[in-house]
N, C-alpha and C positions, 0 to 999 in steps of 0.2 A: 214546143214539143221536142223532147230529147231523143236523139237517134244515135245509135252506134252501129257502124257497118264494118264488119271484118272482111279481110281479104288476105290472100297469100298462102292458103292451104294447098295441099296437093300430095302427090306420091313421091317419096324420096327413099333412097336406099339407106340401110343402116350405116351410121357414120357420117351421113350427109347433113346438110344444113337447109333451113328455111327461115324466112323472115315473115312474120305475120304483122299486119297493120290493122288498126282500128281508127276510123275517122269518126269524130264526135261532133254533133251539131246540136244547137238549141240550148246550150248552157255555157257557163263561164268555164271553159276547159282548164284554164291555167290554175284554178284553185280546186279542181276536182281530183279526187283520189280514184285512180284507175287500177283495174286488175285484169289478169288473164286467168281463166279457169279452164278446166278440161273435163270431159266426161267420156270415158271409154265404154265400150259395149258391156252392159251388165254391171256397171259400177256406178257409184255415186259421183256427182260432180265434185271436183276438188280444186282448191286454189293452187295455182302454179306460181304466180308472181304478182306483186302489187307495187305501185309507185304513187307517192304523194309528192308534194312540192319539194321535199327535202330528203326523202329516204326511199329505199327499196327493200323488199324482202322476198324470199324465195322458199319454195318447199324444198325439203332435203333431197327429194328425188331429182331435182333439176339444177340444184346449186352447182355452180362451176361450169355448167353447159349452156344455160339459157341466160339471156340478158334482157331486162325490160328497160325501155327508155321512152322518152316523150319529146315531141316537138310542139311547143305551145303555139308557135306561129302557124302551124298547119293543123292544129286541133287533132293531133294524131298520137296514138300510143303504139309502140312496136314491141314485138317479142322476137328477138333473135335466138334461134334454136340451133345449136351446134351439137355434133357428136350424137345425132339422133339414134334412138334405140327402138326396136319393135314395140316395147312397152310404152312408148310415147304416143302411139297411135290412139287418136281420140278426136272428138269434136272440140275445138277450142273456142271459147266464148270470151268476149270482151265485156267487162263490167264496170259500172260507175256506181260507187256506193257512198260517196260523200262529196258535197259541194261546200267548200269552206268548212264550217263546223256543223253543217246540217246533214243528217243522215238521209240517204235515199237509196234507190235500187233500180238501176236500168241495165238491160242486157241487149247484146247484139244477138243475131240469129245463129251465129256460129260458123266456123269454117273447118272442114275436115282435113286432118293430117294423117296420112297413112305412111308408116315406115315399114318397108318390106323389100326383100330382094326378089 
């Protein structure tokens, strides 16, 4: 059974930083494509960043401020968020959508990030 558990959300002032973590179990993490999505109140869920074995990509809204990384030894994917803005406020979700070449779709329960003074 695949499980994704996020942590690291919280309240931070504008300009501050947070690091989100997502621990994955029940699959071969090293060949899984992982992503971070977010959903702000009243808005659709959107892709923030994605990482596969050899590449990363980011939404334009976070490029240069957020960094996605992974530690295969710990089955963990991270999202380092710097220079946070109020518009980054959202529930952040971890997603696994591919294992090797096989498409799939697993989600964590989300962690809330609030950027406010």
